[in-house]
LUMTORGU-62099 format. One record per residue (C-alpha): residue number from 1; x, y, z. Coordinates in pm, whole numbers, plus 32768, in hexadecimal, padded with zeros to 4 digits. Example, Ala and Ser with C-alpha at 12.3 -4.5 7.8 and 13.67 -1.06 7.14 Angstrom:
<rs>
[1; [84CE; 7E3E; 830C]]
[2; [8557; 7F96; 82CA]]
</rs>
This chain:
<rs>
[1; [8011; 8001; 7FFC]]
[2; [8083; 8167; 7FBF]]
[3; [80F4; 822A; 80D9]]
[4; [8021; 8347; 8136]]
[5; [80D8; 844B; 8212]]
[6; [7F84; 8500; 8289]]
[7; [7F21; 83C6; 832F]]
[8; [8057; 838E; 83B0]]
[9; [807F; 84F3; 8457]]
[10; [7F19; 84EB; 849C]]
[11; [7F5C; 83AC; 856B]]
[12; [808D; 8404; 8603]]
[13; [8013; 8563; 8680]]
[14; [7EEC; 848B; 8715]]
[15; [7FB7; 83C0; 87DC]]
[16; [8059; 84CF; 8859]]
[17; [7F0F; 8573; 88CA]]
[18; [7E99; 844B; 896E]]
[19; [7FE0; 8437; 8A48]]
[20; [7FB2; 85EB; 8A90]]
[21; [7E56; 8575; 8AEB]]
[22; [7EC3; 8480; 8BF8]]
[23; [7FCC; 854D; 8C68]]
[24; [7EB0; 8684; 8C8F]]
[25; [7DC8; 8577; 8D58]]
[26; [7EB8; 84D3; 8E20]]
[27; [7FB7; 85BF; 8E9E]]
[28; [7EF7; 872E; 8E7B]]
[29; [7DC4; 869C; 8EBA]]
[30; [7D0B; 8751; 8DAF]]
[31; [7BD5; 86D9; 8D16]]
[32; [7B16; 87B7; 8C78]]
[33; [7C00; 884C; 8B51]]
[34; [7CB8; 8709; 8B24]]
[35; [7B8F; 8658; 8AB0]]
[36; [7B65; 8771; 89A1]]
[37; [7CBE; 8750; 8964]]
[38; [7C9B; 85C1; 8910]]
[39; [7B71; 85D5; 8851]]
[40; [7BE6; 86CE; 8776]]
[41; [7D6E; 8652; 8760]]
[42; [7CEF; 84F8; 8708]]
[43; [7BCD; 8551; 8625]]
[44; [7CE8; 8608; 851E]]
[45; [7D4F; 84A3; 84AC]]
[46; [7C1A; 83FB; 84C2]]
[47; [7B95; 851C; 83B4]]
[48; [7CBF; 84FF; 82EF]]
[49; [7C7C; 8382; 82CB]]
[50; [7B26; 83E0; 8261]]
[51; [7B86; 84CA; 817D]]
[52; [7C9E; 83DA; 80D6]]
[53; [7B85; 82C0; 80A4]]
[54; [7AA2; 83FA; 8038]]
[55; [79B7; 83A9; 7EEF]]
[56; [79EB; 84DC; 7E18]]
[57; [7AE5; 85F9; 7E11]]
[58; [79D0; 86C9; 7ECA]]
[59; [799E; 85E8; 7FF8]]
[60; [7B40; 85C1; 800A]]
[61; [7B2F; 873C; 8031]]
[62; [7A0E; 8750; 812A]]
[63; [7ABE; 8669; 81FB]]
[64; [7C2F; 86D9; 81ED]]
[65; [7B99; 8828; 822B]]
[66; [7AFA; 87BD; 8378]]
[67; [7C3C; 870F; 83E7]]
[68; [7CDA; 8875; 8388]]
[69; [7BE0; 8927; 845D]]
[70; [7C24; 8819; 8579]]
[71; [7D9F; 885D; 8568]]
[72; [7D6E; 89E8; 856A]]
[73; [7C99; 89A2; 86B1]]
[74; [7DB8; 88CF; 8744]]
[75; [7EB1; 8A1F; 872F]]
[76; [7D9E; 8ADE; 87EB]]
[77; [7D98; 89BE; 8908]]
[78; [7F26; 89C5; 893E]]
[79; [7EFE; 8B09; 8952]]
[80; [7E16; 8AE0; 8A88]]
[81; [7EA6; 89CE; 8B10]]
[82; [7FFC; 8A5B; 8B14]]
[83; [7FB2; 8B87; 8BE3]]
[84; [7F89; 8B94; 8D40]]
[85; [7E4B; 8C37; 8DA0]]
[86; [7E02; 8CF1; 8ED7]]
</rs>
């Protein structure tokens, strides 16, 4: 089967998200933001996988756009989780 860089990178990212989620829950006792972080971080790969299996070019573009939006959302999530709140 042909190598797919998008799927490989999104899978590797999902693994990192799961590890970060475990750290946030177990060490920092954070549950609200960490759940959203987990959902959106792992959905990037799921949407990329669906895009690759899209039935048409329009279907691919639609699903890859959703994956892109989730990735952009991760930037915002990371900004929030990297700052100490008062």
